[in-house]
C-alpha positions in Angstrom: 303.2 119.0 182.7 304.7 116.5 185.3 303.9 116.8 188.9 306.4 115.6 191.4 305.2 112.5 193.3 307.9 111.2 196.0 308.4 111.2 200.0 309.9 114.4 199.6 307.0 116.3 198.4 304.9 118.0 200.9 301.5 116.3 201.9 299.1 119.4 202.1 295.8 116.9 202.0 294.8 115.9 205.4 292.7 112.8 205.1 290.3 111.6 207.5 290.2 107.9 208.1 289.8 105.9 205.0 287.8 108.2 202.7 288.6 110.0 199.9 285.6 112.7 200.1 287.1 115.9 201.9 284.8 117.2 204.4 284.2 120.9 204.5 287.4 122.2 206.7 289.5 119.8 204.2 287.9 121.6 201.2 289.9 124.7 202.0 293.6 122.6 202.0 294.9 121.7 198.5 294.7 118.6 197.0 298.4 117.5 195.7 299.4 115.1 193.1 301.1 112.8 196.1 298.0 112.8 197.9 296.0 111.9 194.9 298.3 109.2 193.7 298.6 107.7 196.9 294.6 107.7 197.3 294.4 106.0 193.5 296.8 103.4 194.5 294.8 102.3 197.6 291.6 102.4 195.5 293.2 100.3 192.8 294.6 98.1 195.6 290.9 96.9 197.0 289.7 96.4 193.5 293.0 94.2 192.7 292.5 92.2 195.7 288.6 91.4 194.8 289.8 90.3 191.6 292.4 88.3 192.7 290.1 86.3 194.9 287.5 86.3 191.8 289.9 84.8 189.4 291.1 82.1 192.1 287.5 81.0 191.8 287.1 81.2 188.2 290.1 79.1 187.7 288.5 76.1 190.0 285.7 76.0 187.4 288.5 74.5 185.1 290.9 72.7 187.4 293.7 75.0 186.9 295.0 74.5 190.2 298.8 75.4 189.0 297.5 78.8 188.0 295.5 79.1 191.3 298.5 78.5 193.3 300.4 81.1 191.4 297.9 83.6 192.8 299.8 82.9 196.5 303.1 84.8 197.3 306.1 82.4 197.5 305.5 81.8 201.3 301.9 81.8 200.8 299.8 79.5 203.2 296.4 77.6 202.3 294.7 76.8 205.8 291.6 74.6 204.8 289.1 73.9 207.8 288.1 70.1 207.9 285.2 70.8 210.3 285.7 67.3 212.1 286.9 68.9 215.2 285.2 70.0 218.1 286.6 73.7 217.6 286.5 74.5 213.8 288.1 78.0 214.8 291.4 76.2 215.8 294.3 75.9 213.2 294.4 72.1 214.5 291.3 71.6 212.6 292.6 72.7 209.4 295.2 71.4 207.0 298.0 73.8 206.3 300.3 73.8 203.1 303.2 76.4 202.3 304.1 77.2 198.7 302.6 77.2 195.4 303.8 74.0 194.4 302.3 72.3 197.8 299.3 74.4 197.0 299.0 73.0 194.0 299.2 69.5 194.6 297.0 69.9 197.5 294.2 71.6 195.5 294.5 68.7 192.7 294.2 65.9 195.6 291.3 67.6 197.0 289.4 67.9 194.4 289.8 64.4 192.7 287.4 63.6 189.9 285.3 66.6 190.9 287.7 69.2 188.8 285.6 70.4 186.2 288.0 68.8 183.6 286.5 65.4 183.1 283.4 65.2 181.3 280.3 65.7 183.3 282.5 66.8 186.3 281.5 70.0 188.2 283.7 72.3 190.1 282.0 75.5 191.3 283.6 77.9 193.7 281.9 80.7 194.6 283.3 83.8 196.6 281.0 86.5 197.3 280.0 89.2 199.3 283.7 90.7 199.8 284.5 93.1 202.7 288.0 94.4 202.0 290.2 96.2 204.8 293.6 97.6 203.4 296.3 98.3 205.9 297.8 101.6 206.9 300.8 101.3 204.7 298.5 99.7 201.6 300.9 96.9 201.3 298.9 94.2 203.1 295.2 93.7 203.0 292.0 91.3 205.1 289.1 90.1 203.1 285.9 88.1 204.2 284.0 86.3 201.9 281.2 83.7 201.7 282.4 80.5 200.4 280.2 77.5 198.4 281.3 74.9 196.8 279.2 73.0 194.3 280.9 69.9 192.8 280.3 66.4 191.2 282.4 64.2 189.4 280.1 62.9 186.7 279.9 59.4 187.8 277.2 59.6 190.8 279.3 61.6 193.4 279.0 65.1 194.6 279.8 67.6 197.5 278.2 70.6 198.9 280.5 72.8 201.0 279.8 76.1 202.7 281.6 78.5 205.1 283.8 81.8 205.3 286.8 82.7 204.1 289.0 84.9 206.1 292.1 85.8 204.1 295.1 88.0 204.2 296.9 89.5 201.1 300.3 91.2 200.0 301.8 93.6 197.6 304.5 91.9 196.3 307.4 93.4 194.3 309.3 91.6 191.4 311.6 93.3 188.6 309.3 90.9 186.4 305.7 91.9 187.3 306.4 94.9 189.4 303.8 95.5 192.2 301.1 92.7 192.1 299.0 91.3 195.0 299.2 87.8 196.1 297.5 85.7 198.4 299.4 85.2 201.6 297.1 83.2 203.5 293.7 81.5 202.4 291.8 80.5 205.1 288.4 78.5 204.7 286.6 77.7 207.9 283.8 75.4 207.1 280.2 75.7 208.2 278.2 73.2 206.6 278.8 70.0 204.4 277.1 67.5 202.6 276.1 66.2 198.9 273.5 66.5 196.5 271.2 63.8 197.4 271.2 64.3 200.9 271.7 68.0 201.5 273.8 69.5 204.2 274.1 69.8 207.9 276.4 71.7 210.2 280.0 70.5 209.9 280.6 67.8 212.6 277.4 67.6 213.7 278.0 70.5 215.8 276.6 73.9 216.7 278.0 76.3 215.2 280.8 79.2 216.6 280.8 82.7 215.0 283.9 82.9 212.6 285.9 86.1 214.0 285.6 89.1 212.2 288.4 90.9 211.2 286.7 94.1 211.1 284.4 96.3 213.5 281.3 98.2 212.6 283.0 101.3 212.7 285.6 100.5 210.4 283.9 98.4 208.0 283.0 100.8 205.5 286.5 102.0 205.3 288.5 100.4 202.4 291.4 103.0 203.0 292.4 103.1 206.6 294.6 105.9 207.2 294.6 108.2 210.5 294.2 111.6 209.9 298.1 112.3 210.6 299.4 109.7 208.1 302.0 110.7 205.8 302.1 107.5 203.8 303.4 107.7 200.1 302.5 106.6 197.2 303.0 102.9 195.9 305.7 103.9 193.5 307.3 107.2 195.0 310.2 107.2 192.8 308.1 107.9 189.6 306.6 111.2 188.6 302.7 111.1 187.5 301.6 113.1 184.8 298.4 114.9 185.7 297.0 113.2 182.2 298.0 109.8 184.0 296.0 110.4 187.1 293.1 111.5 185.1 293.2 108.2 183.1 293.4 105.9 185.9 290.8 107.7 187.6 288.5 107.3 184.4 289.2 103.7 183.9 287.7 103.6 187.5 284.6 105.4 186.7 284.0 103.3 183.4 284.4 100.1 185.5 281.8 100.8 188.2 279.5 102.0 184.9 280.2 98.2 183.2 279.8 96.4 186.3 276.2 98.0 187.0 275.5 97.2 183.4 276.3 93.6 183.7 274.5 93.0 187.0 271.2 95.0 185.8 271.2 92.7 182.9 270.9 89.4 185.1 268.1 91.5 187.2 266.0 91.7 184.0 266.5 88.4 182.9 265.2 86.9 185.9 262.0 88.7 185.4 261.7 88.0 182.0 261.7 91.9 181.0 262.9 91.3 177.5 262.3 94.7 176.1 264.5 96.1 178.8 267.0 93.5 178.1 267.5 94.3 174.5 267.6 98.2 175.5 270.9 97.3 176.8 272.5 96.3 173.7 274.3 97.8 170.8 272.4 98.1 167.6 274.2 95.2 166.0 274.6 93.2 169.2 275.3 89.2 169.5 274.5 86.5 171.9 276.4 83.5 171.4 275.4 80.4 173.1 275.4 76.6 172.4 277.4 77.0 169.1 274.4 79.6 168.0 274.9 83.2 167.6 271.8 85.8 167.2 272.4 89.0 166.2 270.2 92.2 166.4 267.1 92.6 168.7 264.9 90.5 166.8 267.1 87.8 166.8 268.1 88.4 170.6 264.5 88.5 171.4 264.1 85.1 170.0 266.5 83.4 172.1 265.0 85.3 175.2 261.6 83.7 174.5 263.2 80.2 174.5 263.2 80.7 178.3 259.7 82.0 178.3 257.5 85.0 177.0 257.7 88.5 178.1 257.0 88.7 182.0 256.6 86.3 184.6 253.5 84.1 185.4 252.4 81.9 188.3 255.1 79.3 189.2 257.4 80.4 186.8 261.2 81.3 188.2 264.0 82.2 185.8 266.4 83.1 188.3 270.3 83.5 187.1 272.4 84.9 190.1 275.6 86.3 188.7 278.7 85.6 190.8 282.1 86.7 190.8 282.0 89.5 188.3 285.7 90.7 187.0 285.5 94.0 184.7 288.6 94.9 182.6 288.2 98.0 180.6 290.3 98.4 177.6 293.0 100.9 177.3 291.1 103.2 175.5 288.1 103.3 178.0 285.7 102.9 175.2 285.7 99.0 175.4 285.3 96.4 178.2 284.9 92.9 178.9 283.3 90.9 181.9 283.7 87.6 182.8 282.1 85.5 185.8 279.6 82.4 186.7 276.0 82.6 186.1 273.8 79.9 187.9 270.4 79.3 186.7 267.8 78.5 189.4 265.1 77.6 186.7 261.7 76.1 187.5 257.9 75.6 186.9 255.7 75.0 189.9 252.6 74.1 187.7 254.6 71.1 186.1 256.6 70.5 189.3 259.8 70.9 187.3 263.4 72.6 187.9 267.0 73.0 187.0 270.0 73.7 187.4 272.6 75.8 184.9 275.9 76.6 185.3 277.2 78.9 183.0 280.5 81.2 182.4 279.9 84.4 180.7 282.9 86.5 178.7 281.0 89.4 177.6 282.1 92.5 175.2 280.8 96.1 175.9 281.2 99.3 174.1 280.6 103.1 175.0 278.5 104.9 172.8 280.6 107.6 170.8 277.6 110.1 170.8 276.0 109.4 174.4 278.7 108.3 176.3 276.4 105.5 177.5 278.0 101.8 178.1 275.9 99.1 175.8 276.3 95.3 175.3 278.2 94.5 172.1 278.7 90.6 172.7 277.3 88.0 175.4 279.1 84.9 175.1 278.2 82.1 177.2 279.9 78.6 177.6 278.0 75.8 179.8 279.9 74.0 182.4 276.5 72.0 183.1 272.8 71.7 183.4 271.2 69.0 185.5 267.6 68.7 186.5 266.6 69.4 190.0 265.3 65.9 190.7 268.7 64.2 190.0 271.1 66.6 190.3 274.7 67.2 188.6 276.3 64.1 190.6 276.1 62.0 187.2 276.9 64.7 184.9 273.6 66.8 184.0 271.7 66.3 180.9 273.9 68.0 178.2 275.6 65.8 175.8 279.4 65.5 176.7 282.0 66.7 174.5 279.6 68.8 172.2 279.1 72.5 171.3 277.2 73.1 174.4 280.0 71.8 176.7 283.9 72.5 176.4 286.9 71.8 178.5 288.5 74.8 177.2 287.6 77.8 179.2 286.8 81.3 178.0 289.9 83.6 178.2 290.7 84.3 181.7 290.9 88.3 182.5 294.5 89.9 183.7 293.3 93.0 185.6 296.4 92.9 188.0 297.6 95.3 188.2 295.5 98.6 187.2 298.6 100.6 188.4 300.4 99.6 185.2 300.0 102.4 182.8 298.6 101.3 179.4 297.1 104.7 178.4 297.3 105.4 174.9 299.5 108.3 173.5 296.4 109.7 171.9 293.8 108.9 174.6 291.3 111.9 175.6 288.9 111.8 178.2 285.3 111.4 176.8 283.9 114.4 179.2 284.8 117.5 179.2 287.2 118.5 182.4 284.6 120.6 183.6 282.0 117.9 182.9 280.3 116.0 186.0 281.5 118.8 188.7 279.0 119.7 191.2 281.6 122.3 193.2 282.5 125.2 191.1 283.2 125.9 187.5 286.8 127.1 189.0 287.6 123.9 191.2 291.2 123.0 190.2 291.7 120.3 188.3 293.1 117.9 191.0 290.2 118.7 193.3 288.1 117.5 190.7 289.8 114.0 189.7 289.9 113.7 193.5 285.9 114.0 193.4 285.8 111.5 190.7 287.9 108.9 192.6 285.7 109.6 195.7 282.9 108.5 193.4 284.7 105.0 192.8 285.8 104.8 196.3 282.0 105.1 197.5 281.5 102.3 195.1 283.7 99.7 197.4 283.0 101.5 200.4 279.1 100.6 200.0 280.0 97.1 199.1 282.3 96.7 202.1 279.3 98.3 204.6 276.6 96.1 202.7 278.8 92.8 203.1 279.2 93.9 207.0 275.1 93.8 207.4 275.4 90.6 205.9 277.6 88.6 208.0 276.2 90.3 211.1 272.4 89.2 210.2 273.8 85.9 209.6 275.1 85.7 213.1 272.2 87.8 214.5 274.7 90.2 216.1 272.0 93.0 216.7 274.3 95.6 218.2 277.0 95.3 215.7 274.5 95.6 212.3 272.4 98.4 214.2 275.6 100.3 214.5 276.6 100.0 210.8 273.8 102.8 210.4 274.0 106.6 210.5 272.9 108.2 213.3 269.7 109.1 211.7 269.6 105.8 209.6 266.6 103.4 209.4 266.1 99.7 208.7 263.3 97.8 207.9 262.2 94.8 210.4 261.0 91.9 208.4 257.0 92.0 208.7 256.9 95.2 210.9 258.2 98.3 209.1 261.1 100.5 209.8 263.1 101.5 212.8 265.1 105.0 213.1 268.4 105.2 214.6 271.1 102.7 215.8 269.2 102.4 219.1 266.0 101.7 218.1 267.3 99.2 215.3 269.1 97.2 217.9 266.1 97.3 220.3 263.6 96.0 217.3 266.3 93.3 216.6 266.5 92.1 220.7 262.7 92.5 221.2 262.9 89.9 218.6 265.4 87.5 218.9 266.7 88.2 222.3 270.0 89.8 223.1 272.0 86.7 222.8 275.5 86.0 223.8 279.1 87.2 223.1 280.1 83.8 222.0 277.0 81.9 220.9 277.0 78.1 219.6 274.3 77.8 217.5 272.3 75.0 216.3 270.9 76.6 213.3 272.4 79.6 211.0 270.9 81.7 208.2 272.9 83.1 205.3 272.3 86.2 204.1 274.4 86.4 200.8 273.9 89.9 199.2 275.5 89.1 195.8 275.3 91.3 192.4 275.0 94.9 193.7 273.9 97.7 191.4 275.5 100.5 193.2 274.6 103.9 192.1 276.8 106.6 193.4 275.7 110.7 193.8 277.8 113.1 192.1 279.8 114.3 195.4 280.6 110.6 196.0 278.9 111.3 199.5 275.8 109.1 199.2 274.8 106.0 197.3 272.2 103.4 196.6 272.4 99.7 196.1 270.2 97.0 194.8 271.5 93.4 195.9 269.9 90.0 195.9 268.6 88.2 199.2 269.8 84.6 198.4 269.2 83.0 201.7 270.1 79.6 202.7 270.7 77.9 205.7 272.2 75.2 207.9 271.3 73.0 210.9 272.6 70.8 213.2 269.4 68.5 213.1 268.0 68.7 209.7 269.5 68.4 206.1 269.4 71.2 203.6 268.4 73.9 205.9 265.6 74.1 208.7 262.3 75.7 209.1 261.7 78.8 207.3 265.0 78.5 205.4 265.2 75.6 203.3 267.1 74.9 200.2 267.8 78.4 198.2 265.2 81.4 198.6 265.3 84.5 197.0 264.3 88.3 197.3 265.7 91.9 197.3 267.5 94.6 199.2 267.1 98.7 198.4 269.4 100.4 200.5 271.3 103.7 200.7 274.3 104.6 202.4 276.1 108.1 203.4 279.4 109.6 204.4 278.6 110.7 207.9 280.6 113.3 209.3 280.8 113.0 213.1 283.2 116.0 214.0 286.9 115.8 215.1 287.8 114.3 211.4 286.1 111.2 211.8 283.9 110.2 208.9 282.4 107.1 208.2 280.4 105.2 205.5 277.3 104.4 207.0 273.7 102.9 206.2 271.2 105.4 205.7 268.2 103.1 204.4 267.7 99.2 204.6 264.8 97.9 203.0 264.1 94.1 202.7 261.8 92.7 199.7 261.1 89.0 200.8 260.7 86.4 199.6 259.9 86.4 195.7 260.5 82.6 195.9 261.2 80.4 198.4 262.0 76.2 198.6 259.7 74.2 200.5 262.6 71.6 201.1 265.9 71.0 199.8 264.7 67.6 198.3 261.7 69.7 196.6 263.2 72.7 195.6 261.6 75.8 194.6 259.3 74.3 192.2 257.7 71.4 194.4 259.4 68.9 192.5 258.3 65.4 193.7 255.9 67.0 196.2 252.1 66.9 196.2 250.6 70.2 196.0 251.6 73.4 194.7 249.4 75.3 196.8 251.0 78.6 198.0 249.7 81.8 196.8 248.0 84.2 199.1 247.7 84.5 202.9 246.6 86.7 205.1 248.6 89.6 206.2 250.4 89.1 209.4 253.3 90.2 211.5 254.5 86.9 211.8 258.0 86.5 210.2 259.6 83.0 209.5 262.2 81.7 212.1 265.7 82.2 211.6 267.1 80.2 214.6 264.6 78.9 216.8 264.0 82.1 218.4 261.1 83.8 218.7 260.4 85.6 215.4 257.6 87.9 216.8 258.1 91.5 217.1 257.4 92.4 220.6 254.2 94.5 220.6 255.3 97.0 222.9 258.3 97.9 220.4 256.5 99.3 217.4 258.3 100.5 214.7 258.7 104.2 213.6 256.9 103.4 210.0 254.8 100.6 209.8 254.7 98.4 206.8 250.4 98.7 207.2 250.9 102.4 207.4 248.3 103.8 204.9 251.1 105.5 202.8 252.9 102.6 202.2 250.0 100.6 200.7 250.9 100.6 197.0 254.7 99.8 197.8 253.9 97.1 200.6 251.0 95.5 199.1 251.6 91.7 199.1 254.4 91.5 201.3 254.5 90.0 204.8 253.3 92.1 207.0 251.8 94.6 204.8 248.5 96.1 204.2 247.1 93.6 202.2 247.1 89.6 201.8 250.3 88.3 201.4 251.7 87.2 197.8 253.5 83.9 198.1 255.3 81.8 196.1 254.3 80.2 193.7 252.0 83.2 192.8 254.4 86.0 191.5 254.9 89.4 193.4 255.4 92.7 192.0 259.4 93.5 191.9 260.1 97.3 192.5 262.9 99.0 191.1 264.7 102.2 192.4 266.4 103.0 189.0 265.5 103.6 185.3 267.3 101.0 182.5 270.8 102.1 182.5 270.9 102.3 178.6 267.5 103.5 177.4 266.4 105.3 180.7 262.8 103.3 180.7 261.0 103.1 183.9 260.5 99.7 184.8 257.2 98.3 184.5 255.3 95.8 186.8 255.3 93.0 183.8 253.9 89.9 185.5 251.7 87.9 183.1 248.0 87.2 183.5 248.0 89.9 186.6 245.7 92.4 184.6 248.0 95.2 185.2 251.4 94.4 183.6 251.8 97.8 182.3 251.6 99.3 185.8 254.7 101.1 187.2 257.3 99.3 189.2 259.6 102.3 189.9 259.8 103.4 193.4 262.5 106.3 193.2 264.2 108.3 193.6 264.9 107.9 197.5 264.5 105.5 200.0 261.4 103.5 200.3 259.4 105.0 203.3 260.6 108.5 202.1 258.7 108.9 198.9 255.4 108.7 200.5 255.3 108.2 204.3 258.3 110.4 205.6 259.7 112.5 202.9 261.5 114.1 205.7 264.0 111.1 206.0 265.2 111.5 202.3 268.6 112.2 201.7 268.3 115.4 200.4 266.0 116.7 203.5 269.5 115.8 205.4 272.2 117.2 203.4 272.9 114.8 201.1 272.3 114.3 197.2 270.3 111.6 195.8 272.1 109.3 193.5 271.2 110.1 189.7 268.5 107.0 189.0 269.8 106.5 185.3 271.1 108.1 182.1 270.4 111.7 181.4 268.6 112.0 177.8 270.2 114.7 175.6 268.6 115.7 172.1 269.5 118.4 169.8 268.3 119.7 166.8 269.4 122.6 164.2 267.1 125.3 163.9 267.3 127.3 160.4 268.0 130.5 162.0 271.5 129.2 163.0 270.9 127.8 166.4 270.7 124.7 168.4 268.1 123.4 170.6 268.7 121.4 173.4 266.4 119.3 175.7 267.6 117.7 178.8 265.7 115.1 180.9 266.2 112.9 183.8 263.9 110.2 185.1 261.0 111.4 187.3 261.1 113.6 190.1 264.7 114.5 188.8 264.8 118.2 187.7 267.3 119.0 184.8 269.3 121.9 185.9 272.8 123.3 184.8 274.7 124.3 181.6 274.9 122.9 178.1 278.1 123.6 176.1 278.2 123.1 172.1 282.0 122.2 170.9 283.6 121.2 168.0 283.2 117.1 167.7 286.9 116.8 167.1 290.1 116.5 169.0 290.3 120.2 169.6 286.7 120.2 171.1 286.7 124.3 170.9 283.6 125.6 172.2 281.3 126.9 169.9 278.8 128.0 172.4 277.1 127.7 176.0 273.7 128.3 177.5 271.9 127.8 181.0 268.9 125.3 181.0 265.3 126.9 181.6 263.0 125.6 184.0 262.0 123.0 181.4 265.2 121.4 180.7 265.8 123.2 177.4 268.0 125.4 176.0 268.9 127.4 172.5 272.8 127.9 171.7 273.1 130.4 168.9 275.9 129.1 166.3 277.6 132.0 164.7 278.8 131.2 161.1 282.0 132.9 161.6 283.1 130.4 164.3 282.9 127.4 162.4 284.3 126.7 158.9 282.2 126.3 155.2 280.8 123.0 155.2 279.5 120.2 157.1 280.5 120.5 161.0 279.7 117.7 163.3 278.9 119.1 166.8 278.9 117.9 170.2 276.4 119.1 172.8 277.5 118.6 176.5 275.3 118.4 179.3 277.7 119.2 182.5 275.4 117.3 184.9 274.3 118.5 188.3 273.8 117.3 191.7 270.9 115.1 190.5 271.9 114.2 186.9 274.6 112.6 185.2 276.4 114.3 182.2 275.0 113.6 179.0 276.0 114.1 175.3 274.5 114.0 171.9 275.5 115.1 168.2 274.4 117.6 165.7 275.5 118.2 162.2 275.6 121.9 161.1 276.2 122.8 157.5 278.0 126.2 156.9 277.4 127.6 153.4 280.6 128.8 151.2 
């Protein structure tokens, strides 16, 4: 059946600004194919803009200046600030070039010998922390990105540059390519610059202004910015969209979310040398290819992993591999996917005072398990760009042999995911999950309503990333009122070293009592940067709530010191554990807001840029434990001590938080400071096996103890259960895969067991269907209180012989859908 989509079709769904999930009032309004197609195009557009900019960075690694320039519109502008003038915000401080040909020439000249092509050269351009805002008509967008360039010519010269992109994008149309997003303005504002040997300082030696935000706290979580009365038509209004086509494209977005989370989760397990969890992520015959060697199967992959060290971290060992610029391309059948991005290894041994940098491009392949529907790693393929000792840096080309199997100037194939909106649906495509699966409303929900719910879950992924980025940018600039306004009316935020403050007013008060009220247009000698890359975002089944795990990758710049400043030298690492909600303010106003923000810092720190995270060249590795204190490291020469007359609503010293906050600054016990290894906490389970994470630290004595703190927000589990999402009308996002096991009993029935993680009850319905294209229903049952069910199989319902049957768990508001297969032999 075809459903008409065009400007003459009636618009029956009233949308509040930029959010796809309907409020209770909108639920009574029917979803039309027109509104669904329009919303689908908008979510796809946000992703296309992100991948466009990430591709720009990936092409730079191999000096593909012409391909980079081709990402611009015909009249696109590159405006690159020099940082040499008194006002870095002025266009007069920037070089401007227009059109792809001129842009290509500028990029080539600017890189010089640091082009990533010449032996030993490096051109790592990192774009991260996107905040994308789409226009009302969906044909233009703005985005803010953190930018970092790490460059070297292999012959002794290097550059380190950092700043902010405030870019603009346009949806262009041509007969050859159809609709494609292009860069219309790439605007780089430099904030710091230097080289590897000497480190970096503020550009021009000046105090730094705030780079103007294109967003506000009110709209930062809304990538689809439509007023309620908008009647914007779909991108291709002349087309008719099949319901199957809508379902297919929404399914591809959902699969993309799963694969991105798996890629990023892999990186976090590698950081902590959690080799058992890493191996769990692989298909049985998975492979790893690196440095000309291939490792196949779990045993060989473990041998490769153990080249980095034994399972678990011990004192002084750093194995961080931050992942940047991840692009995900889901195959046409939705059963395979490829990721591509950059991994920057920050490796060190503070005991031996050795450290290194590793720049590696990954191009990985994933498959969807045909039985369980869980995504798994099929193949990891790594291509080294450069490896360098920390003491020497990358200016001379590093320590890898030139022109060997470990390095190559031929890049791994780039991914072209622009545009997603082009139809690649195979003629025989079938959704993996049954239409009634994964619905938390009612089994009678219309197909379009359920498709809209599924689309809302992918939209929530991007909205969560937007609010996360907004927090990071406002924290960089210590805009207390602005990052407080990102929080829900009952939201709460941890003030480092102190505890959690609830409500935007209290959050702002905690910040201003610590750092002062500030000025509207400050000029700052020091700026701390709060990079929040590599997000793992879990979305509730209704799309109204989400949880996020992201890195704290903190660095800073100063006017008076090189490579950072007191408390923020070089690079430093920690972790965020946040939750977000879709808050209804009434009168049709709905916004994505921060519900809970928790900061675990620092797991490792640099004592200076020169000595780095491993004390290279220094005389001491002393650090370790120190008495607990409320003093937090200064960020900008402002008083970092929390005012004593502004106590938190939940203190880090609260007796109910002892287990969770032990070892952190301001907590109830001595601080575990680098190079000692602090326990790292996780709010989700292994995305493939469902394994609950263990502490895993070596030589600690409690390596097998749990490192799992979930489900729910950090203070909710013990100190304030009334702050939990479920106590306030929201769903808790599932923490991992749903386990479904099934067995055939002699009496002609199939027994089923369904399980989630700790604190996640298994409720709902299981169905038994023929495991072929027909998917005929054989039987169904409701789960009992223990997550079990029995489905009677009548011989007359199946043909004689061997029958493969699929058991579907339809999901609930706490658990994702699940699947397993059984074989029933019906006698002749």
